[in-house]
C-alpha positions as CSV (number, residue, x, y, z in Angstrom):
1,M,173.1,62.4,-61.4
2,F,171.7,58.9,-61.5
3,G,172.0,58.5,-57.7
4,N,168.3,59.0,-56.8
5,K,167.2,56.4,-59.4
6,N,169.2,53.7,-57.6
7,K,167.7,54.4,-54.2
8,K,164.8,52.1,-53.2
9,E,161.4,53.6,-52.4
10,V,160.8,54.0,-48.7
11,S,158.4,51.4,-47.4
12,E,155.2,52.2,-45.4
13,E,156.3,49.6,-42.8
14,A,159.5,51.4,-42.2
15,V,157.8,54.8,-41.8
16,M,155.1,53.4,-39.4
17,A,157.7,51.5,-37.4
18,A,159.7,54.7,-36.9
19,L,156.6,56.7,-35.9
20,S,155.5,53.9,-33.5
21,T,158.4,55.1,-31.3
22,V,157.0,58.6,-30.9
23,I,155.0,59.0,-27.7
24,E,152.0,61.3,-27.4
25,P,153.1,63.4,-24.4
26,E,149.7,63.7,-22.7
27,L,148.2,60.2,-23.4
28,H,151.6,58.4,-23.0
29,R,151.0,56.0,-25.9
30,D,152.6,56.0,-29.3
31,L,151.1,57.8,-32.3
32,V,150.6,54.6,-34.3
33,S,148.7,52.7,-31.6
34,L,146.6,55.8,-31.0
35,N,145.7,55.8,-34.7
36,M,146.9,59.4,-35.0
37,I,148.8,58.9,-38.3
38,R,146.6,59.5,-41.3
39,N,147.0,59.9,-45.1
40,L,150.5,58.6,-45.4
41,K,151.8,59.1,-48.9
42,I,155.1,57.9,-50.3
43,E,156.5,59.3,-53.5
44,G,159.9,57.7,-54.0
45,Q,162.0,58.8,-51.1
46,D,159.6,61.7,-50.1
47,I,156.8,61.2,-47.6
48,S,153.8,63.2,-46.3
49,F,151.3,62.4,-43.6
50,T,148.9,64.0,-41.2
51,I,149.0,63.8,-37.4
52,M,145.5,63.7,-36.1
53,L,145.4,65.5,-32.8
54,T,142.8,65.1,-30.1
55,T,142.4,68.9,-30.0
56,P,143.3,71.8,-32.3
57,A,144.6,73.5,-29.2
58,C,147.3,70.9,-28.6
59,P,150.0,72.5,-26.5
60,L,152.7,70.0,-27.5
61,K,152.4,69.9,-31.2
62,G,155.9,71.3,-31.7
63,R,157.4,68.6,-29.5
64,M,155.5,65.8,-31.4
65,E,156.8,67.2,-34.7
66,G,160.4,67.3,-33.5
67,E,160.3,63.8,-32.2
68,S,158.6,62.5,-35.3
69,R,161.3,64.0,-37.5
70,A,164.0,62.6,-35.3
71,A,162.5,59.1,-35.4
72,L,162.1,59.3,-39.2
73,A,165.7,60.3,-39.6
74,Q,166.6,56.7,-38.8
75,V,164.8,55.4,-41.8
76,P,167.3,54.7,-44.7
77,N,167.0,56.7,-48.0
78,L,164.3,59.0,-46.6
79,G,164.0,62.3,-48.4
80,Q,161.7,65.2,-47.7
81,I,159.2,64.9,-44.9
82,T,155.9,66.9,-44.9
83,I,153.8,66.8,-41.7
84,N,150.3,68.1,-41.8
85,W,147.9,68.6,-38.9
86,D,144.3,67.9,-38.2
87,S,142.2,67.3,-35.1
88,N,139.3,65.0,-34.0
89,V,138.1,66.1,-30.6
90,P,137.0,63.2,-28.4
91,T,133.3,63.3,-27.6
92,D,131.6,62.7,-24.2
93,R,128.7,60.7,-25.5
94,R,126.6,61.3,-22.4
95,I,126.0,64.9,-23.3
96,G,124.0,64.8,-26.6
97,S,121.8,62.0,-25.4
98,Q,120.7,64.0,-22.4
99,V,120.2,67.6,-23.7
100,G,119.8,66.9,-27.5
101,Q,122.8,69.1,-28.5
102,N,126.0,68.4,-30.3
103,F,128.4,69.4,-27.5
104,R,131.5,67.3,-27.6
105,N,132.7,68.6,-24.3
106,T,131.4,70.8,-21.5
107,I,133.8,72.8,-19.3
108,A,132.5,74.5,-16.2
109,V,134.4,77.5,-14.9
110,S,133.8,78.1,-11.2
111,S,135.0,79.9,-8.1
112,G,134.2,79.5,-4.4
113,K,133.4,83.2,-4.2
114,G,133.0,86.3,-6.3
115,G,135.7,88.8,-7.2
116,V,138.3,86.4,-8.4
117,G,137.9,87.1,-12.1
118,K,136.0,84.0,-13.0
119,T,134.0,85.4,-15.9
120,T,137.0,87.2,-17.3
121,I,138.9,83.9,-17.3
122,A,135.9,82.1,-18.9
123,V,135.6,84.7,-21.7
124,N,139.3,84.7,-22.5
125,L,139.5,80.9,-22.4
126,A,136.6,80.6,-24.8
127,I,138.2,83.0,-27.2
128,S,141.6,81.3,-26.8
129,L,140.2,77.9,-27.7
130,A,138.4,79.5,-30.8
131,K,141.7,81.1,-31.9
132,E,143.3,77.6,-31.9
133,G,140.6,76.5,-34.4
134,A,138.1,74.9,-32.1
135,R,134.3,75.3,-32.3
136,V,133.4,77.0,-29.1
137,G,130.3,78.1,-27.3
138,L,130.0,80.2,-24.1
139,L,127.1,79.8,-21.8
140,D,126.6,82.6,-19.2
141,A,125.0,80.5,-16.4
142,D,125.4,83.3,-13.9
143,I,121.7,84.0,-14.3
144,L,121.4,86.6,-11.6
145,G,124.6,88.6,-12.6
146,P,125.2,88.0,-16.3
147,N,128.3,89.9,-17.5
148,V,129.5,87.9,-20.5
149,P,127.8,90.1,-23.2
150,M,129.5,93.2,-21.8
151,M,132.9,91.6,-21.7
152,M,132.4,90.3,-25.3
153,G,131.2,93.6,-26.6
154,V,127.8,92.3,-27.7
155,D,124.5,93.9,-26.6
156,Q,121.9,91.7,-28.5
157,M,121.5,88.3,-30.1
158,P,120.0,87.5,-33.5
159,S,116.3,87.0,-34.0
160,P,115.0,83.5,-33.2
161,R,115.0,80.9,-36.0
162,D,112.8,77.8,-36.2
163,R,111.5,78.4,-32.7
164,K,115.0,78.4,-31.3
165,M,117.1,81.2,-29.9
166,V,120.2,82.0,-32.0
167,P,123.4,82.7,-30.1
168,A,125.3,85.9,-30.6
169,E,128.8,85.4,-32.0
170,R,132.0,87.4,-31.7
171,Y,135.7,86.5,-31.8
172,G,134.7,83.1,-33.2
173,V,132.7,82.2,-30.0
174,K,128.9,81.6,-29.9
175,M,127.4,82.9,-26.7
176,I,124.1,83.1,-24.9
177,S,123.2,85.0,-21.7
178,M,120.2,86.0,-19.7
179,A,121.5,89.6,-20.2
180,F,120.1,89.4,-23.8
181,L,116.6,88.6,-22.4
182,V,116.1,91.2,-19.7
183,K,116.5,94.9,-19.3
184,P,119.9,96.0,-18.0
185,D,118.3,97.5,-14.8
186,Q,115.9,94.7,-14.2
187,P,116.9,92.6,-11.1
188,L,116.2,88.9,-11.2
189,I,115.2,87.7,-7.8
190,W,115.0,84.0,-8.5
191,R,115.6,80.8,-6.6
192,G,115.5,77.1,-7.2
193,P,112.9,76.1,-9.8
194,M,113.2,79.4,-11.8
195,L,117.0,79.2,-12.0
196,H,116.7,75.5,-13.0
197,S,114.2,76.4,-15.8
198,A,116.3,79.3,-17.1
199,I,119.6,77.3,-17.3
200,S,117.8,74.4,-18.9
201,Q,116.3,76.7,-21.6
202,L,119.6,78.3,-22.3
203,L,121.0,74.8,-23.0
204,T,118.1,73.2,-24.9
205,D,116.3,76.0,-26.6
206,V,119.3,77.5,-28.4
207,A,120.5,76.6,-31.9
208,W,124.1,76.0,-30.8
209,G,125.2,73.8,-33.7
210,E,128.1,71.4,-33.2
211,L,130.6,72.5,-30.6
212,D,134.0,71.0,-29.6
213,Y,133.8,72.9,-26.3
214,L,130.9,74.5,-24.4
215,V,132.5,76.8,-21.8
216,I,130.1,77.5,-18.9
217,D,130.5,80.5,-16.7
218,L,129.0,79.5,-13.4
219,P,127.9,82.0,-10.7
220,P,130.2,82.1,-7.7
221,G,129.7,79.8,-4.8
222,T,128.0,76.4,-4.4
223,G,124.3,77.0,-5.0
224,D,121.4,76.2,-7.2
225,A,123.0,76.8,-10.5
226,Q,125.8,74.3,-10.0
227,L,123.3,71.7,-8.8
228,T,121.1,72.3,-11.8
229,L,123.9,71.9,-14.3
230,A,125.0,68.7,-12.7
231,Q,121.5,67.4,-13.0
232,V,120.6,68.4,-16.6
233,L,124.0,68.3,-18.3
234,P,126.9,65.9,-17.9
235,L,130.0,68.0,-17.3
236,T,133.2,66.8,-18.9
237,G,135.1,68.6,-16.2
238,A,135.4,71.8,-14.0
239,I,138.0,74.4,-13.6
240,V,138.3,76.0,-10.2
241,I,139.6,79.6,-10.1
242,T,141.3,81.1,-7.0
243,Q,143.3,84.2,-6.2
244,P,146.8,83.8,-4.8
245,M,145.8,84.4,-1.1
246,Q,145.1,81.5,1.2
247,V,141.7,83.0,2.2
248,A,140.6,82.8,-1.5
249,A,142.0,79.2,-1.7
250,S,139.8,78.1,1.2
251,D,136.7,79.3,-0.7
252,A,138.0,77.6,-3.8
253,L,138.3,74.4,-1.8
254,R,134.6,74.4,-1.1
255,G,133.9,74.6,-4.8
256,L,136.4,71.7,-5.5
257,K,134.7,69.5,-2.8
258,M,131.2,70.4,-4.3
259,F,132.3,69.0,-7.7
260,E,133.8,65.9,-6.1
261,K,130.5,65.3,-4.4
262,L,128.6,65.8,-7.7
263,E,131.1,63.4,-9.3
264,V,132.3,66.0,-11.8
265,P,136.0,65.5,-12.8
266,I,138.3,68.4,-11.9
267,I,140.2,69.6,-14.9
268,G,142.5,71.7,-12.8
269,I,143.0,74.7,-10.5
270,L,144.0,78.1,-11.9
271,E,145.5,80.9,-9.9
272,N,144.2,84.3,-11.2
273,M,145.6,87.8,-10.4
274,S,148.9,86.4,-9.5
275,G,151.9,88.6,-8.7
276,D,153.4,91.1,-6.3
277,F,150.2,92.8,-5.3
278,F,148.3,89.7,-4.1
279,G,151.2,87.3,-3.9
280,T,151.5,83.9,-5.4
281,G,151.3,80.3,-4.5
282,A,147.8,79.5,-3.1
283,G,146.7,77.8,-6.3
284,Q,149.7,75.6,-6.5
285,K,149.4,74.7,-2.8
286,L,145.7,73.9,-3.1
287,A,146.4,71.6,-6.1
288,T,149.2,69.9,-4.3
289,D,147.4,69.4,-1.0
290,Y,144.3,67.9,-2.7
291,N,146.1,65.9,-5.5
292,Q,144.7,68.0,-8.3
293,H,146.2,69.3,-11.5
294,Y,147.6,72.8,-11.4
295,L,146.8,74.7,-14.6
296,G,149.1,77.6,-13.9
297,A,148.9,81.3,-13.0
298,V,147.6,84.4,-14.8
299,P,149.5,87.5,-13.7
300,L,147.6,90.6,-12.5
301,D,147.3,93.1,-15.4
302,A,145.2,96.3,-15.5
303,N,144.5,95.6,-19.2
304,V,142.5,92.6,-18.2
305,R,140.0,94.9,-16.5
306,V,140.1,97.4,-19.3
307,G,139.4,94.7,-21.9
308,G,136.4,93.4,-19.9
309,D,134.9,96.9,-19.6
310,S,135.5,97.7,-23.3
311,G,134.3,94.5,-24.8
312,E,137.8,93.6,-26.1
313,P,139.2,90.9,-23.9
314,I,143.0,90.9,-23.3
315,V,143.7,87.9,-25.6
316,V,142.3,90.1,-28.4
317,A,143.4,93.6,-27.4
318,H,146.8,92.7,-26.0
319,P,147.7,89.2,-27.3
320,D,151.4,89.6,-26.6
321,S,151.0,90.6,-23.0
322,A,152.1,88.2,-20.2
323,A,148.5,87.8,-19.0
324,A,147.2,87.0,-22.5
325,M,150.0,84.5,-23.3
326,A,149.4,82.8,-19.9
327,I,145.7,82.4,-20.7
328,R,146.5,81.0,-24.1
329,D,148.8,78.5,-22.5
330,V,146.2,77.6,-19.9
331,A,143.6,77.1,-22.7
332,R,145.9,74.7,-24.5
333,G,146.6,72.8,-21.2
334,I,142.8,72.6,-20.5
335,A,142.2,71.2,-24.0
336,A,144.9,68.6,-23.4
337,R,143.5,67.7,-20.0
338,V,140.0,67.3,-21.5
339,S,141.4,64.9,-24.1
340,V,143.1,62.8,-21.4
341,L,139.9,62.7,-19.3
342,N,137.8,61.7,-22.2
343,L,140.1,59.1,-23.6
344,G,140.4,57.6,-20.2
345,S,136.6,57.2,-19.9
346,K,134.5,54.4,-21.3
347,D,132.0,57.1,-22.3
348,A,134.4,58.9,-24.6
349,N,134.2,58.5,-28.3
350,F,137.4,59.0,-30.3
351,I,137.0,57.7,-33.9
352,P,140.2,55.8,-34.9
353,I,141.7,56.0,-38.3
354,S,140.7,52.5,-39.1
355,M,137.0,53.5,-38.9
356,I,137.4,56.7,-40.9
357,G,139.4,55.4,-43.8
């Protein structure tokens, strides 16, 4: 019964040395050199610490925990291990300085043509990121055909405050759309300067608060809205949506090339409505042919349409469906890709543990 008293207390050096062998799967560096180990506490043989992730939507958290426990198993006399989690999303510092908002990252969701489910994906991605614990905003930049409020089940936004528009909020996502500002049957026949002004106002004249991710639903194609965004708001990256057919992929390619010309990083290519009806493979082929990251495929599911019409998107209404789980996986992958893009940029700002204390 005196065995534990004879054991030496575990040293901080031994614990950190063990954790320095654990590699963060996306960033390909060890947890210690990335300053991701925080609040290490040692009580005799028992230890606890926090792994500071670069996103609350980390897709490989389980893998990191398993590898951390395996590495720590090599430390002599170690008792109980308690691993806690927190996140510190890297910030693209260009954004706040240009539009005066606290957006850490901006993610454009685009398609080369209409009808590929772009808005549905944007809505479900935003909700999925919020479900992971991120602070998320959703900007409906499809000024001429705004559908985000319908898909989110919201028909009005709160009253303005301090001369700023206040975004509506549902499912943990803040959202703004031109649909809140015009009558449902009122057509907007706008071009160039008017579109530019409208998008700029939805960015700057809204009390967004601090957001980890602003998801931007772009109109289809390669027109004025895309150019405006690139001019007024630095984009952390863009997601290109395609259907499984080659004809859809050829349209998506034009969108991909547009972002390359505008020097906007491509987060990845997503294949939507994948399955027997439309086939599979065009998204993967497009990514391979043009050396881009393939985010995965979302299977065709009638409940995706039903959820969009009813204001209960599929990740809310049918969270265990194959389509919802695919979208949740894609959202985690996008969050990881954003972290990689940011931490590989001189304009990224990831506060290390040594600076936080």
